[in-house]
C-alpha positions as CSV (number, residue, x, y, z in Angstrom):
1,X,31.3,-30.3,-24.1
2,X,28.1,-30.0,-26.1
3,X,26.6,-33.2,-27.4
4,X,25.4,-33.5,-31.0
5,X,21.7,-33.1,-31.2
6,X,19.2,-35.2,-33.1
7,X,16.2,-33.7,-35.0
8,X,13.5,-35.3,-37.1
9,X,12.9,-33.0,-40.1
10,X,10.0,-32.9,-42.5
11,X,10.9,-33.5,-46.1
12,X,12.5,-30.4,-47.5
13,X,12.7,-28.6,-44.1
14,X,16.0,-27.1,-43.0
15,X,17.3,-25.9,-39.7
16,X,19.1,-22.6,-39.4
17,X,21.9,-22.3,-36.9
18,X,19.4,-20.3,-34.7
19,X,17.1,-23.3,-34.5
20,X,19.6,-26.0,-33.5
21,X,18.7,-27.9,-30.3
22,X,21.6,-28.2,-28.0
23,X,20.7,-31.0,-25.7
24,X,23.7,-30.4,-23.4
25,X,22.3,-27.0,-22.4
26,X,18.7,-28.1,-22.2
27,X,17.6,-25.8,-25.1
28,X,14.3,-26.5,-26.8
29,X,13.7,-26.2,-30.5
30,X,10.9,-23.6,-31.2
31,X,8.1,-24.9,-33.4
32,X,7.6,-23.3,-36.8
33,X,3.9,-22.5,-37.7
34,X,3.4,-21.6,-34.0
35,X,2.9,-18.2,-32.3
36,X,4.6,-17.5,-29.0
37,X,3.0,-14.7,-27.0
38,X,5.9,-13.6,-24.8
39,X,6.1,-11.2,-21.9
40,X,9.0,-8.7,-22.3
41,X,8.9,-7.6,-18.7
42,X,8.8,-4.1,-17.4
43,X,11.7,-2.7,-19.5
44,X,15.0,-3.8,-17.9
45,X,16.5,-6.5,-20.2
46,X,18.0,-8.3,-17.2
47,X,14.4,-9.0,-16.0
48,X,13.6,-10.9,-19.2
49,X,13.0,-14.6,-18.7
50,X,15.5,-17.1,-20.0
51,X,12.8,-18.7,-22.2
52,X,11.9,-15.3,-23.7
53,X,15.6,-14.7,-24.6
54,X,15.9,-18.1,-26.3
55,X,12.7,-17.5,-28.3
56,X,13.8,-14.1,-29.4
57,X,17.2,-15.5,-30.6
58,X,15.4,-18.1,-32.8
59,X,12.3,-16.1,-34.0
60,X,11.8,-15.5,-37.7
61,X,9.2,-12.8,-37.0
62,X,9.0,-10.5,-33.9
63,X,5.7,-8.5,-33.6
64,X,6.3,-6.2,-30.7
65,X,4.4,-3.6,-28.6
66,X,5.5,0.1,-28.8
67,X,6.7,0.0,-25.2
68,X,9.2,-2.8,-25.7
69,X,12.7,-1.1,-25.4
70,X,15.4,-1.3,-28.1
71,X,17.7,-3.2,-25.7
72,X,15.3,-6.1,-25.6
73,X,14.6,-6.1,-29.4
74,X,18.4,-6.2,-29.9
75,X,18.3,-9.8,-28.5
76,X,16.5,-11.0,-31.6
77,X,18.6,-13.0,-34.0
78,X,19.9,-11.5,-37.3
79,X,17.4,-13.6,-39.2
80,X,14.4,-12.0,-37.5
81,X,12.0,-9.6,-39.1
82,X,11.1,-7.1,-36.4
83,X,7.8,-5.2,-36.7
84,X,6.4,-2.6,-34.4
85,X,2.7,-3.2,-34.0
86,X,2.3,-0.9,-31.0
87,X,-1.0,0.6,-29.9
88,X,-0.7,3.5,-27.5
89,X,-3.8,4.9,-25.7
90,X,-5.0,8.0,-27.5
91,X,-2.8,7.5,-30.5
92,X,-3.2,5.8,-33.8
93,X,-1.4,2.5,-34.4
94,X,-1.8,-0.9,-35.9
95,X,-5.3,-2.2,-35.5
96,X,-6.0,-5.3,-33.5
97,X,-7.4,-7.1,-36.5
98,X,-4.2,-6.3,-38.5
99,X,-2.0,-7.7,-35.6
100,X,-4.1,-10.9,-35.6
101,X,-3.7,-11.2,-39.3
102,X,0.1,-10.8,-39.2
103,X,0.4,-13.4,-36.6
104,X,-1.7,-16.0,-38.4
105,X,-0.2,-15.3,-41.9
106,X,3.3,-15.5,-40.6
107,X,2.7,-18.8,-38.7
108,X,1.0,-20.3,-41.8
109,X,4.1,-19.5,-43.8
110,X,6.1,-21.8,-41.5
111,X,7.8,-19.2,-39.5
112,X,8.6,-19.0,-35.8
113,X,6.5,-16.1,-34.6
114,X,7.1,-14.2,-31.3
115,X,4.4,-11.8,-30.3
116,X,6.3,-9.7,-27.8
117,X,4.3,-7.8,-25.2
118,X,5.5,-5.4,-22.5
119,X,5.1,-6.7,-19.0
120,X,3.1,-9.9,-18.8
121,X,0.9,-10.8,-21.8
122,X,-2.1,-11.7,-19.6
123,X,-2.2,-8.4,-17.7
124,X,-4.0,-5.7,-19.8
125,X,-2.1,-6.9,-22.9
126,X,-5.0,-7.8,-25.2
127,X,-4.0,-11.4,-24.8
128,X,-7.5,-12.8,-24.7
129,X,-8.4,-11.2,-28.1
130,X,-5.3,-12.6,-29.7
131,X,-5.8,-16.1,-28.3
132,X,-9.3,-16.1,-29.6
133,X,-8.1,-15.1,-33.1
134,X,-5.4,-17.8,-33.1
135,X,-7.8,-20.5,-31.9
136,X,-10.4,-19.6,-34.5
137,X,-7.7,-19.9,-37.2
138,X,-6.4,-23.2,-35.8
139,X,-2.9,-21.8,-35.3
140,X,-1.0,-23.4,-32.3
141,X,0.2,-21.0,-29.7
142,X,2.1,-20.8,-26.4
143,X,2.0,-18.1,-23.7
144,X,5.3,-17.2,-22.0
145,X,4.8,-15.1,-18.9
146,X,6.8,-12.0,-18.0
147,X,7.2,-9.7,-15.0
148,X,4.3,-7.4,-14.9
149,X,4.8,-3.6,-14.3
150,X,2.8,-3.5,-11.1
151,X,5.1,-6.1,-9.4
152,X,8.2,-4.5,-10.9
153,X,7.2,-1.0,-9.7
154,X,6.8,-2.2,-6.1
155,X,10.0,-4.1,-6.2
156,X,12.0,-1.2,-7.7
157,X,11.1,0.9,-4.7
158,X,11.6,-1.8,-2.1
159,X,7.9,-2.2,-1.4
160,X,5.7,-5.3,-0.9
161,X,2.2,-5.6,-2.4
162,X,1.1,-7.8,0.5
163,X,1.7,-7.9,4.2
164,X,0.0,-10.5,6.4
165,X,-0.4,-7.9,9.1
166,X,-2.3,-5.3,7.0
167,X,-2.8,-6.3,3.4
168,X,-4.3,-9.7,2.7
169,X,-5.3,-9.1,-0.9
170,X,-4.2,-7.4,-4.1
171,X,-6.6,-5.8,-6.6
172,X,-5.3,-5.4,-10.1
173,X,-7.4,-2.9,-12.1
174,X,-7.1,-0.4,-15.0
175,X,-8.7,2.9,-15.6
176,X,-8.9,2.3,-19.3
177,X,-11.3,0.2,-21.3
178,X,-11.7,-0.5,-24.9
179,X,-13.9,2.0,-26.8
180,X,-17.5,0.9,-26.9
181,X,-17.1,-1.4,-23.8
182,X,-20.2,-1.5,-21.6
183,X,-17.9,-1.3,-18.6
184,X,-16.4,2.0,-19.7
185,X,-18.5,3.8,-17.1
186,X,-17.3,5.2,-13.7
187,X,-15.7,2.4,-11.8
188,X,-17.4,0.9,-8.7
189,X,-14.6,1.5,-6.2
190,X,-17.0,0.6,-3.4
191,X,-16.7,-3.0,-4.3
192,X,-12.9,-2.9,-4.9
193,X,-11.4,-0.6,-2.3
194,X,-10.8,-2.2,1.1
195,X,-8.6,-1.3,4.0
196,X,-6.9,-4.7,3.7
197,X,-6.3,-4.5,0.0
198,X,-3.5,-3.1,-2.1
199,X,-4.8,-1.4,-5.3
200,X,-2.5,-1.8,-8.4
201,X,-3.9,0.6,-11.0
202,X,-2.6,0.3,-14.5
203,X,-3.1,3.3,-16.9
204,X,-4.4,5.4,-14.0
205,X,-5.0,8.5,-16.2
206,X,-4.4,12.0,-15.1
207,X,-7.5,12.9,-13.1
208,X,-6.2,12.2,-9.6
209,X,-8.6,14.7,-8.1
210,X,-11.6,12.7,-9.1
211,X,-9.9,9.4,-8.2
212,X,-9.1,10.7,-4.7
213,X,-12.7,11.7,-4.1
214,X,-14.0,8.4,-5.3
215,X,-11.7,6.3,-3.1
216,X,-12.4,8.4,-0.1
217,X,-16.1,8.1,-0.7
218,X,-15.6,4.3,-0.9
219,X,-14.4,4.4,2.7
220,X,-10.6,4.4,2.5
221,X,-8.6,6.4,5.0
222,X,-6.9,9.6,3.7
223,X,-3.7,8.4,5.5
224,X,-3.3,5.3,3.3
225,X,0.0,5.4,1.3
226,X,0.0,5.9,-2.4
227,X,2.8,5.6,-4.9
228,X,3.0,6.4,-8.6
229,X,5.9,4.9,-10.6
230,X,6.7,5.9,-14.2
231,X,8.8,3.6,-16.5
232,X,9.6,1.2,-13.7
233,X,13.1,-0.5,-13.7
234,X,14.4,1.7,-16.5
235,X,16.9,4.5,-16.4
236,X,14.0,6.9,-16.9
237,X,12.2,5.6,-13.8
238,X,10.6,8.4,-11.7
239,X,8.3,8.0,-8.7
240,X,6.5,10.0,-6.0
241,X,5.0,9.0,-2.6
242,X,2.0,10.7,-1.1
243,X,-1.0,9.6,1.0
244,X,-4.5,9.1,-0.4
245,X,-5.7,12.4,1.0
246,X,-3.1,14.2,-1.1
247,X,-3.5,12.1,-4.3
248,X,-4.4,15.2,-6.2
249,X,-0.9,16.5,-5.6
250,X,0.7,13.7,-7.6
251,X,2.7,15.0,-10.6
252,X,1.8,13.9,-14.1
253,X,4.6,11.5,-14.9
254,X,5.4,10.0,-18.3
255,X,3.5,6.9,-19.4
256,X,3.6,4.0,-18.8
257,X,2.8,4.6,-15.1
258,X,1.5,2.5,-12.3
259,X,-0.4,3.7,-9.3
260,X,-0.2,1.7,-6.0
261,X,-2.4,2.4,-3.0
262,X,-2.5,0.4,0.2
263,X,-1.2,-0.2,3.7
264,X,1.4,-2.6,2.5
265,X,3.3,0.5,1.3
266,X,3.6,1.8,4.9
267,X,7.3,0.7,5.2
268,X,8.3,2.1,1.9
269,X,6.6,5.4,2.6
270,X,8.3,5.5,6.1
271,X,11.7,4.9,4.5
272,X,11.2,7.8,2.1
273,X,11.5,11.3,3.5
274,X,11.9,14.9,2.3
275,X,13.4,15.0,-1.2
276,X,14.3,11.3,-1.0
277,X,10.7,10.4,-2.1
278,X,11.5,11.4,-5.7
279,X,15.0,9.8,-5.9
280,X,15.3,7.7,-9.1
281,X,17.1,4.4,-9.5
282,X,20.5,5.8,-10.7
283,X,20.6,8.4,-7.9
284,X,19.8,5.7,-5.3
285,X,22.7,3.6,-6.6
286,X,25.1,6.5,-6.2
287,X,23.9,7.0,-2.6
288,X,24.4,3.3,-1.7
289,X,27.8,3.2,-3.3
290,X,29.0,6.1,-1.2
291,X,28.1,4.4,2.1
C-alpha cells in the first residue's frame, strides 16, 4: 500500500498528478525551474535508466536530439511539450544558441525541463556547451547518465572493450569536430593507437581507406580486429567484422555508426564466420530460438 506523501509548496504552486512524490516507491519529485540533461541510451527503450523514465513521465518540456527514437519519446507524460532540437552532422538543424535559449527560458517559466540526448550526455553530446550556458544563466541543472553507443555496440555483439590479457585501455575518440575548431586537422593517431588499446571511434566518417593507412602508419598490426556497428541495439542494427588490414572493405552503413578496433574483439571476431558476421539482432534471436 502506498503511503500518502507530504510536500511543501510555494504560495500559489500546484502539483500535477505527474509530479506527486510517492514515498512508498522511493520516487523523487523533480524540481521546477531546473534542467535535467538526460541520456536516452543507444536506442532500445529497455536500456533507458529508471531515473530517465521517471523524469520523462514528469517533464513539462522535453527537448530531444534527432536520434532519440519515438518509442522513448512515447514515455513522456501527456502534459509534456515535446520539441525536436536535433542537429545532424552535415544537415541544418536547431542552432546550439537556440537550444540553450529554449532550456533557459523554459526553466525560468517554472517548468520541469528534460534535455534528452542520445547515448550518454557527456560523450560527444555537446554537454559542456550546454552546462556553460546554464551556469552563466544561473539555472540549476542535473546530469543523468545513459548507456553510450560505444559500450552498447560492443555488448550487442557479445564483445568486450577490455581484456586484461590484451587490452588494458580504451580510447574514446571522434572523427568529427565543430566547424572552426583548431583541432579539426588530421588526427595524431601515433599518440592514440596502441596494441594494448581498444579504439572506440564515434562518427567515423566514410573514408576508411585513409583511416586504414593512418592506423597502419601508427604501428598497428593489419591483423587487429575491427567492427563497425550501425544503429546498435535497435531493430535496424547492422554490423560487419573485418581486420584492420581490410578496413577499406567496410560497407557504408547508416548513421549513427560506431567503429571499434582492438585485440579485445578477438573472441567476437573468432565467433563470427562466413555470412554470420553480418547477422543482425533479430536474425540472431531466430537462430538461438531454434536450438
